[in-house]
C-alpha positions in Angstrom: -33.7 18.1 -0.3 -31.2 18.5 -3.7 -32.8 18.7 -6.9 -32.0 16.0 -9.6 -32.9 18.0 -12.9 -29.6 19.9 -13.6 -26.3 18.2 -14.2 -23.2 19.3 -12.4 -19.6 17.9 -12.9 -20.2 15.4 -10.0 -23.4 14.0 -11.7 -22.7 14.6 -15.6 -21.4 10.9 -15.6 -23.7 8.8 -13.8 -22.7 6.8 -10.9 -22.5 3.2 -11.1 -25.2 1.1 -10.1 -24.7 -0.4 -6.2 -23.7 -4.0 -7.4 -20.8 -2.5 -9.8 -19.8 0.0 -7.2 -19.6 -3.0 -4.7 -17.5 -5.0 -7.0 -15.3 -1.9 -7.8 -14.5 -1.1 -4.1 -13.9 -4.6 -3.1 -11.4 -4.9 -5.8 -9.5 -2.0 -4.8 -9.2 -3.3 -1.1 -7.8 -6.5 -2.8 -5.0 -4.3 -3.9 -4.7 -1.7 -1.4 -4.5 -1.1 2.3 -4.1 2.2 4.3 -1.7 3.5 6.9 -4.2 3.1 9.7 -5.0 -0.6 8.8 -1.4 -1.2 8.7 -0.6 0.6 12.0 -3.1 -1.6 13.8 -2.1 -4.8 12.1 1.7 -4.1 13.2 0.3 -3.8 16.7 -1.4 -7.4 16.6 0.4 -10.4 18.2 0.1 -12.5 15.3 1.2 -11.1 12.1 1.1 -12.8 8.7 2.4 -10.1 6.4 5.7 -8.5 5.8 6.1 -4.7 5.4 8.6 -3.7 2.9 10.0 -0.1 2.5 10.9 0.1 -1.0 12.6 3.3 -1.0 16.6 3.6 -0.9 18.5 2.4 2.2 19.4 6.2 2.7 15.8 7.0 2.9 14.9 4.0 4.9 17.8 5.1 7.5 16.3 8.6 7.8 12.7 7.3 8.8 10.7 4.4 8.1 7.6 2.4 9.5 8.6 0.5 12.5 8.7 -3.1 11.7 9.2 -2.5 7.9 12.0 -4.3 6.2 13.8 -2.3 3.6 14.1 -3.9 -0.1 14.4 -1.3 -2.6 12.1 -2.0 -5.5 14.9 -2.3 -8.0 16.3 -5.1 -6.1 13.2 -7.4 -5.7 14.1 -10.6 -7.3 13.6 -14.4 -6.6 17.0 -14.4 -4.8 16.2 -11.3 -2.4 12.9 -12.9 -1.7 13.9 -16.5 -0.8 14.1 -16.0 2.8 10.4 -15.4 2.7 7.2 -17.5 3.0 6.2 -18.2 -0.6 2.6 -17.6 1.0 3.4 -14.5 3.0 1.5 -11.2 2.1 3.9 -8.3 1.2 2.5 -4.5 2.1 4.7 -2.2 0.2 5.3 1.6 0.5 7.5 4.4 -0.8 7.2 8.1 -0.4 3.7 8.8 -1.1 1.4 9.4 -3.8 3.7 11.5 -5.9 6.0 8.3 -6.1 5.4 5.0 -8.1 7.9 3.1 -6.0 5.5 1.2 -4.6 3.5 0.4 -7.6 6.7 -0.8 -9.3 7.6 -3.2 -6.3 3.9 -4.4 -6.4 4.1 -5.3 -10.0 7.6 -7.2 -9.4 6.2 -9.0 -6.6 3.2 -10.1 -8.6 5.3 -11.1 -11.5 7.2 -13.3 -8.9 4.2 -14.9 -7.9 3.9 -13.2 -4.4 0.7 -11.8 -3.0 1.0 -8.3 -2.4 -1.2 -4.9 -1.4 0.1 -1.2 -1.6 0.1 1.0 1.5 -1.7 4.1 0.1 -0.2 7.4 1.1 3.3 5.9 1.8 5.6 7.4 4.2 3.9 10.8 3.7 0.6 9.3 4.5 2.2 7.6 7.5 3.2 10.8 9.1 -0.1 12.7 8.1 -1.9 10.1 10.2 0.1 11.0 13.0 2.5 7.9 13.1 5.8 8.2 14.3 8.9 6.9 12.3 11.9 4.9 13.4 15.3 6.2 12.4 18.5 4.0 12.2 
């Protein structure tokens, strides 16, 4: 059993109490989803969300999540969202952890009063998890 006497980098800042940790991780899941959950949800017969690939049309054509629609983050506006049910959940993704396009898209959707989650990992996470891409 490990000893608790010496602080190491992991423990030099104490962990949150369990209730605070629960609230924190519940909160994260309100804002993010992962590639596995998106993949499983896309295979469900009833879908109550839209996956938005917020990269450029060129990147989208080169390979995207099957069922995703392309709407570059810079083009998200009331006009470009008009065709969607105002209550629909959007799941946004871009290239991956090195890209903030999904964050920008999520922020813009939220500013426009839309429900949104980010697919963490982006297209790189999708590929890392072994899921295939659709090419135009």
